[in-house]
N, C-alpha and C positions, 0 to 999 in steps of 0.2 A: 458697443452693442450689448444689450441685456442678455444674460445667459438663458438659453432655451431650456437646458436641463441642469438644474442645480440640486445637488444633494441626493441624487438618485442612486439606487443600488442595482448593479448589473451582475447577473450570474453568467459565468462563462464555462461551457462544457470543457472538460479536461482530457488529458491523456491523448490517445490516438484519435479521439473525436474532437480535439480542439479545432474550432472553426477559424483557422488562421486567417483566412481572407476577411472574415468579419472583424476580427481583432485589429487587423491592419487598418480597415476602414474606420473603426472606432477611434483609433489614435490619430489618424489623419483628420477626422472630424474635430477632435479635441483642439487641434491647432487653429481652427477657424474662429475660436473665441466664444462659441455658444455652448460650451460645456464647462462646468466647474464643480469641484467637490463631489465627483462621481466615485462611489465605492465599487471596486471590482472584486467580487467574491468568487473564489475558485479553489479547487484542489490543484495538484500540479498540472500545468498546461505545457504543451509542446510548442515549439516555434518561438521566435523572438517576442517576448512580452514587453513591447516597447513602452507600455503604460507605466512600467517600473522605472523608466529612465528619469534622471534628475530634471530634465527639461519639462516633464509633465507634472511636476509637483504643484499641487493646488488645483490641477485639473482632474487627475485620477489618483486614487489611493488604493493600493492592493490590500486585500485581506485574505490571507491564505488559510485554508482549512487543513492543509498539509503542505509543508514547504518544499518547493521544487528548486531546481537549479537556477531558474530565472528570477526568483524572489529573494534569495538569501542576502544578496548584497543590499538591496533596498531595505530589507528588514533590519539588517545590522546597522545601517546608517540612519534609521529612524524615519524613513520615507514610506514605509509599508508596515502592515500589521500581520499577526498570525494568531490563530485561535487553537488552544489546546482542547482537543475533543476526540472522542472515539468515533471511528468511521460509522459504527452502527447507530450512533446518535445524531449524526449530521442531519438526516431527514427531519428530526424533531424540530430543528431550528425553523424550518419552513412550514411544517404541518401544524405546529403550535403557534405560528405567526410571531415567533420571537424575532425573526428577521422577515421583513417585508421585501419581496423581490419585485422590483419595478419592471425590469426587462431581463429575459433569459435569452442568451445567444447560444444556439446549439447546432450540431451537425446532424444531418439526417440522410438516409438513403432515399432514392426516388420513391414516390408512392407506388404501391402495387395496384392491381386491377380494382381493388376495393377502396383505394384512397389512403391506405395505411403506410406510413413511413417507419423506419427503424432507426434507433439510436446506435446501432452497430456495436462496436466494442466498448461503449461507455454508457452504462445504465447507472451504476453506482448511486450517488445522491442526486443525479440530474433528474431522475424521474420525479422525485419529490419537489425539486425546484420548479420544474415546468408545471406541475400540478397546482402550484401556488403563486405563479408569476402573473403579473397583470398583462404582460405583453411578451410574445414569443417570436423571435426571429430565427428562422431555420435556414441553414446553408445546405441546400439539397445537392449532395455530392454524388456524381455518378460512380465514383470509386469507393463509396462507403458500403461495407458489407451489410447484408440484411441478416439480422440475428433474431432468434426466437427468445421468448421469455417476457420480461416486464417492459421492454424498451420500445413498444409500438405506440405510435401516436397518429391519430387521423389528421390528414392535412387540413381539415376544417378547423382544427384547434390551433393551428399555427397562423399567427397574424400576418407575418410577412415571410415569403419564401424567396430565396436567392439561389439561382442555379450555379453549379460549379462542376468542374471535372479535374479535381486536384488529387495528387497522391496523398495518402494519409501519412502523418508523422511516423517515423520508424525509430526504434531503439537500436543503438550500436551493439555488436557482439561484445560480451564481457570477457575480460581477461581472467583466465583460470590459472592462478598461481599454484605451485606445489602445495602450499599450506591449505588453500581452499580445496584442492583435490583430495587431500588427506582428510579434512573435515567431512567432506561429502562421502568418502568411503566409510568412515566411522558411523555416520548416520545411516547410510544405506544398508550396511552389513549388520548393524547392531540394534537399530531402533525402528526401521521401517519393516513391517510385516506384510506378507501377502494378504490381500483383502483390505488393506488399510485405506482410509479416506485421508487424502493429502491436502494440506494447505501450505503454499509457499508464496513468497513475495517475488519481487523483481530484483535482479542483480546477479553477480557472478556466483555467489554461494548457492542460492536456490537452483540456478541453472546447473551447477556442478552436481548437486544432489540428484536432480532429475536424470542427469546423464548416467548415474550409477544404478538406476532402477530398471534397466532393460530386462533383466531376468526375473523380475517380480511378476506376480500374477494377480489379476482381478483388482488392481488398484482403482480407487475412485478419486474424483476431484470435487471438492467443495471448498472454495477459496474466495478471497476477495478479488484476486487478480491472477492472471496467468500469462505466460509468454510462449516462445517457440518450443521450449523444452517439453511442454505438454503434448504438442503435435508429434514430436519424435516418439514419445511413449505410446501414443495412440497407434501410430503406424507400426510400432514394434509389437503391438498386441498386449502390452503390459497394463494399459488403462482400458477397462471395460465398464466400470461403474456398476457392475452387476451386483455387488454386495452392499451397495449403499441403501440406507433407509429412506433418505430424503431425495426425491426425484431420482429414483433408481434408473440406471441406464443413461444418465446424462451428466456431462460436465456442468457444474454450477459455479458461476462466477459473477462478479458485478462489473469488472472492467478488464481489458486486456491491452497489452502494449508489446509490440514485437516488430517483425518484418512483414513485407507483403505476403509472404508464405503463410503467416499466421492469419492474416485477414482473409485470404482466400480459403483457408481451412474453415473459418467461421461462417463464411457466406452461405446462407440458405442451408445450414447444417443443423438438423434437428437433434443431433447428438450433444449440442451445446445450448444451455439455457443461461442467458444474461439477465441477471435479476437485480432488483432494488437491494442496496447494501443493508437496509434495515432487515431484510430477510437473510441474505447470505451471512451476515455477521451477527445474527441473533444467537446468543449463547444457547438458548433453549432449543434452537433448531440444530445448531452444530453438534451438540452433545448426543443427538439421536443416531448419528452415523456411526458405523463400526470403526474401532481402532483409529480414532481421529489422531492424526500425526501433524502437529502444527510446527512448521519450521520457520523461525524468524531470526533476525539478526539484531545487532546492537552496536553501540559505540564504546561502552565502558561498563564494567561490573565491579562493585566493591566486594570486599571479603565477606560481607554478610549476605551477599546475593542480590543486592539492589541493582537493577538493570536500567541504565540510561540509554535511550534510543533516539531521543529527539534533539539533543543539544551537546555541544562540546563546551563544557563550562557554561558560560552565559551566552555563547554564540549559538543562536537557534539554527538548527541544521535540517530537521525534517518534521516529524510530528508523531502523534500517537497512532494514527492509522488504525489498522485492525489487529495489532499485536495482542492486546489484552483480550479482545473479543475471542480470538482463536486460542490463545494460551489458556484462557478459562474454559472455553468450550471443550478443549481436549482434556483438561484436568477433571472435569465433572462428567466425562463421557458415561453414558448409561451402562455401557458394557464393562466399565472399569479398566479398559485397555488403552485409553488415550495417552498420548505422549506429547506434552508441551515442551518444545525444544527452543533454546536460544543458542545460536551458533555464531562464532566469531573467531577470526585469527587471533592468536595470542598477543600480537603486537600490531600497532598502527603502521602506516606506511613510513612514518618518520622514526619508527623504532621504539616507541613508548609501549609499555605494557598496558593492555586493555583491562587486565585484572589489576585493580589498584586498592591500596589500603582504604581509601575513601574516595567517593566521587569528587570530581573537580568542583570547586566552589561555583555555585550557580547551576550545576548540572541538574537536569530534571529526572525524576524517577518515573519511568513508564511502566515497567513490570516490577512490582514490589517484591521484597524478599519473601513475602508470604505466597506470592503467585508462582514463583520460580520453581521449576522441577529439574529439567536437564539443562546443563551448560556444556557445550562442546567446543573445544579448540582442536588444533592439529595434534595436541599432545594427549588427548583422551576425552573421556566423558565423565562429568561430575554430576552425581544425582543428589540434589539438595533437599528434596521434599522430606519433611519430618526430622531433619537434622538441626541440632542446635548451632549456635554461632561458632563454637570452637570446631565442631565437625565440618561446618561449611567452609571455614577458612582452610582447613586441612585439605578438603576435596578440591577447592579452587586453586590452591597453591600447587597441587600435583599437576594440574593441566595448564599452569602458567608457563611462559617461556623460561627455560632453565636459568638464564642469566638474571632473572628477577626473583627467583624463589627465595633466596636467602634474605633479601631485603623485605620481602613480603612476610616471611616468618617473623622477622624482628618487629615489623609493624603490627602484626597480629598479636604478638606478645604484649606490646605497649598498649594496645587497645583492649585486649581481653584479660590482661594480667595473668595469663597462663599460656602454655604452648598449645597450638592447634594440634588436634589428634583425632584419630578415627573413632 
């Protein structure tokens, strides 16, 4: 049988808005023999991404804009691809027609009385994808929260609508180790001020930081994503968004991933604005908010301050995401009070030092040594902005795990031909 769809590009809605039912149907359809060489474009999706399985090689090829759990193995084995790109610039791929989207598969809330559906917790780069897609398939899910902001689409713009009543994908609670708790304490007590505008990602460390902010006042949220920790702070009264310059009084984000409690909080809540990531991650927008405090994580840091966040050596692990967007937005804050923070435990789960003489061969630099300001481990806070290489090595060795400090000092001397010093 001749292939019905050959060489097409299909965009799949990601995160909590992953249209799992549609993805399953797509892969089943692939087995019928009328699909070939279909490129699947996506940010991290939830649920089993069976199109990445070896049996679908030649039928589907995944192309990740940020690598998630379900794509790493296929990428490492050469059966899938990934694109290094800032989250803020992904919409340009679609709007400048660099990538032609043949089909977009998205999740939607049921239409309101006026025929408008919502993309719920996942606006991000999906808004630009559907604005430039030739054909849109919408999974109209009764359990999808209706959110305000940029994620509304009239049902007349959707080519095919499929009804569903499926629970949204949820993220598991994160383990908060003593090291992560200490990092969170250092950040909350020393770097986050009342009235600050916060950006955090997903994971145990951002969750731990949010858990330490209950006694802060008038915090604002302008971020690329958020999870359950933000709901807790709203209920405690710590988040009011009252001091923000951009969309005062509202949580601004581009996507969210958490539990049903989070999705219920977002549903029909005008306190939350879900926006296009070209807006949320625009440095010129971010920097206008007060005391922008960007809290991000990494995989490895070298003694000069180069930050690797997307790979472990040559093994591709995640992506650029919005780290640089917000690190830079905080650094150039118009009030001069922004705090760009990279936080990480001093060691990996296998016991290696995350602060190393040099990045592993093949490791990618996401945040350059010129962008970096604050580095935080459980052993303290290193401020690197304006410091020379010798001073940077000194500050970083101080917050490294004690068992690695002597070897790091020797490596610093070999590299710099002098001892690191303040």
